[in-house]
N, C-alpha and C positions, 0 to 999 in steps of 0.2 A: 041784193047789192046790184047797182046799175051796171049794165053791160057796156063795154067800151069798144068803140070802133077800132082803136089802135090795137086791141087784142083780138080782132076778128069777131066782134060782137059776142064775146063771152065775158063773164064778170071777172074782176080781179081774183075773187075767191076761187072760182073754177080754174083760172090760170095757175094760181099757186098750188092748188090741189093736184092738177093733172099734168102740169108742164114744168113748173119751177124746179130746177135742179134734177129734172127727170128726163125730158125729151124735147126735141126741137119743135118749134111752132112757126109755120110760114103764114104770114098775114098779108093777103093781097089787099091793096087799098087801105092800109092802116091809117094813112093820112091822105085822103082823096085830093087829087089835083095839087099835090105838093110841089112847091117851088123852093129852090135853095134859099135859105135865110141869110146867107152870107155870100156875097159875090166872090168869084175866084180871086180877083185882085186884092180884095180885103183880107182873104185868107193868107195870101202870100205876104201881105204886110205884117200880119200877126207873126208869121214864121220868121220875120226879120227882127222881131222884138226879143231882146235877151231875157225878158221876164216870162216868156212863153216857151213851153217845152215842145220841141219839134224835131222830127227826124226825116231824112230823105233816104228812100230805098230805091236803088236802081238795079235793073236786070239787063244791062247792056251786054250784048254778045254772050248771052247765057252765063254771065258772071254776076253774082250777087255782091252788092256793096251797100253799106249803111253809114250815114253821117248824121251827127247831131247838130242841131241849129244853135244859134240863129243863122239864117241864110240871107245874105245880101243879094245873092244871085242864084237862080234856079235854072235847071235845063229848059230848053225851049218847049212850049206846050205842043209843038208840032212833032217832037221827038217821042217815040213810043217807049213803053216799058219803064216808066218811073212813077214813083208814088211819094207824095208828101203827107206826113202824118202830123197833125197839130192837136196836142192834148189840151184839155181844160178850156175849150172855146166858150163854154157856158160862163166862165169867169170874166169874159171880156166883151160879151155881146148880150144885150137884153133879150132879143128875140130867141137866141139859142138857149139862154137861161130859162125863158118861159116854156120852150119846148121840153126841156129836161124836167121841169116841174110836173109835167103830165105823167111822169113815171113814178110819182111819189106814192103810188099804191105799194111800192117797196119802201121800207122805212129809210129815213134820211141817214141813219147809222150805216146803211149798206150802200146807198147811192153814192157813186164816186164822181164821174165826170162825163162830158161828151167830147169825144175825139172826132175830128173830121179827117177823112182820108180822101185826098184828091189824087186821081190817077189819070195818066194818059192811056191810050189804047194799049192793051196787054199788060198794064201795070198791075202789081199786086205785091204781096210780101211773102209769097210761098205758102205751101201747106203747113199749118201750125195748129196749136191749141192754146186756149187761154185758161188760166186757173180760176176764172171768175165767170159769172153769167154775163151775157151781152145781148143787147138788141142791136141789130144791124139794119138801119133805115136807109133805103136808097133815096138820095136827095136829088141827084141829077144824073142823067145818062143811064146806062145799064151796067150791071155787074153779074157775072155768072158765078154762082156759089156751088161748090161741090163739098159735100159733108160726109162724115163717117163716124160711127160709134165705135170704131176700132179701139182695141185695148193696147195695141203696140204704139206707144208714144215716144219711142226712141228717136233721138235727133241726129242729124248729120253733124259729125264732129268738124271743128275747125271753120265753122261758118260764122259770119257776122250777125246772122239772124238765127232764131230757133226754128229750123225747118225740119219737118218730119222726114225720117229716113225712108219709111215704108208706107206712104200714104195710099190708101185703097178706098176711093170714094164709093159711097153706096147710094147717094141721092144727088140730084143736080137741079138747081133752080136758077132761072133768069129773073132778076129783080128789076122792075121798072120804078120810076119815081113814085114815092108814096108806099111802095111795098116794104115789108119789114120781116126779118128773120130773127127769131129768138134761138139762142144756143145755150145749153147748160155748160157748166165747167167741164174742161177736158174733152170737149167734143171736137174732133179734128175737122178743120175746114180750110178751104182755099178759095179766095175770091179774085177773079180776073176781070179787069175792066174791058168792056166792049165799047170802044171809043172813049172819049173823055167822060169821066164820071166823078161824082162825089158821094161818099157814103158816110153817114153819121153813126158812130158807135157809142151807144149808151152803156157804160160799164159800171160795175159794182165792186165795192170793197170786199176783199176776202183776205184779211191779214193772216200771215202765217203764225202759228202758235209760238214758234221760236221767237219771232219778232215781238209778239205780245209779252212773252215771258221776260225778255230782256228789258223791255220798256217798263214793265211792272216792277221789276227789281230796282230799276233806277228811280221809279216813283216812290218806292217804299223807303229809300235812303233817308228822306226827310222825316219819316214818322217812326223810325226805329229808335228805341230808348233802352239801352242796355247798360245800366250803371255798374260800377265796379271795374276791377282790373285783374288780370290773371295773377295768381299767386300760388306758391307751392311750399307752404311751411313744413309739410311732411315729406319733402324731397328725399328720395333714396339714392344711394350711390349706384351709378350705372357703369358697368365695365365697358360699355359701347357708347362713347361720348357723342357720336354722330347720329345715334338712333333717337327718333321721337318716341317718348315714353307712352305707354298705354294710359297711364294716369292723366297725362297732359291732354291726350286726345279725348279721353272720356269727359274731362272737366269742360273743355272748350265746346265739345259737342253738346253737352247739357246746357251750357249757357246760351249758345246760338239757337238751340231748339226753342228758346223762349220767344223768338221772333214769330209773331202770328199776324194774320190779317183777317179783317172782318168783311162782311158783305158790303158795308158802307165804304171801306177802303177800295174794294173792287169796283163799286159803283162810281166813285169819284175818279179813280184811275181811268176806267173805260170811257166815261163821259169826256174827260179832258183829252184823252188820246184820240177819240173819234171826232172831236170837234176841232182839233188842232189843224189849222190850214197847212197845206203843203209848203215846202221850203221856198218855192218860187212864187208864192202868192203874196202880193203886197197890196196894202190899202191906200186909198187916196183921201187923206183928211181935207176938210175944207180950208181954203186959203185964208179966209177971214171968218173963223168960227164965231157963232153967236154966243152971247153971254148966256148963262143959265136962265136968267129971267126971260130973255127974249125967246130962247129955245122952248121953254115951258109954254109960253103964250102961243107960239105957233104950233107946237106939237099937240096941244090940247084942242087946237082948232082944226088943223089939217091932218093930223095923224103922222105916223112914222112908218118906214119900210126898211127892212134889213138890206144891206148891200148884197148883191148877188154873190160876193166872195165870202160872206159870213156863213159859218156853220154854227147852228144853234140846236141844242138837244136838251132833254130833261129826263129825270127819273126821280119819282118821289118828290122830296123837298129840295132836291138838288137841280140847279140849272147850270148849263154849260154853254159857253160861247167862245169860240175861237181859242180853245185850249185853256180857258179860265173857268173856275167853278165857284159857286156860292150857294148857301142854303137860304131858303125864303119861307115866309109864312104862307098860310092858306090863300089869303086874298091876293098877295103878289104872285103866288104860284099860278093862279088862274090867269092873271094878266100875261105873265111871261110864257106860259105854255101856249097860250093863244098866239102870242107873237111868234114863237118857234114853229107852230103848226101852220099858221097862215102867212107867216113872213111879213106881216104888216099889222098895224093897229090903226083904227080910226081915232079921231079926236076924243070921242066919248070914252073909249077904252083907256086911252092915256090918262084922261081925267080921273078914272077910277083907280089908278095906280097910286101907291104910297109915294111920299116925297123921296124916300130912299131909292125907289126904283126909277123915278124920273131923273134923279141925279145920276144914276148908273146909265140911263139912256143918254143923258147929255155927254157923259164920258165916252160912250160908244160912238156918239155922233162926232165928237172931237177926234176920235181915232179913225173915223171913216168906216166904222162897222155898220152904221145905219144912217139914214137921211130922213129929212122931212118929206112927206108926200107933197106932190105938186098941187 
């Protein structure tokens, strides 16, 4: 497998074997001669948008504070010790989205978003840990990272941020533009800006099993089929009227134990769950959508491309897009899996699709989930 500069000239296979979920990796010059893809002012404009998740962290006079956006006004860039965190920037900028696509050696089902952290001198969010893997790419200026494999992850109580109580750094690195640091989950770290800086954090999804369990039970509501109604023709006299009888408990336990789920149920649930856009993600349908006939003509000539906000996955015969799922035949599966993997199709590939798939593509185009290639 090809070695990647962004991994320090090791292959993705070696990275996954030696580092992923295991130990940190410092990559000097992961992106040589890197320049910020989004100017500071453009980032500030995003933070003023109520469709964008943002937070402001300040450490003025040794006092931590955090506010949630949107922000019409931010502290002066000349004032030290504040940080602006803007989530999901890849959803709003093509260049940032293209950068994030370079990390697709990790499956899309795990890839989450790209957050930009802007900080003035001495800015940071305190020593903390993340519950997921993260790549920290220095985009502008310098940031000093101190990291630790410590097992004590207790937090200071009563703080607006999750700050480690007993942080004991074991290693220290000064990152320049283009340098990148990979950290596995639960690895303690603290990043302090040296002058004005911007750091891009490429994060990954690690849903809690409790969260998955609750969502799965809700998903199964639509597929449960339990005919009949509780009845007790052999009811016996009970001297304790408030007591639930053993017979009632046994009968209902027996009936509810008939609720089963299959591998296919789990596949459909997981595909819909993982492809569901976040609650603050909105699509932009075309103002004057093309008719199906005109769309087909142009799509088979120019090709199509998924919106940068669209999440598309597949497994077996099932295809998932933005929380919806459907089963397809072998020929259409080839077309749609290629679209999911490459996030675009040329005109020839669209022509090979069935009329049903092209109609689905037209619906997705009307919803803003994909567009015609230029």
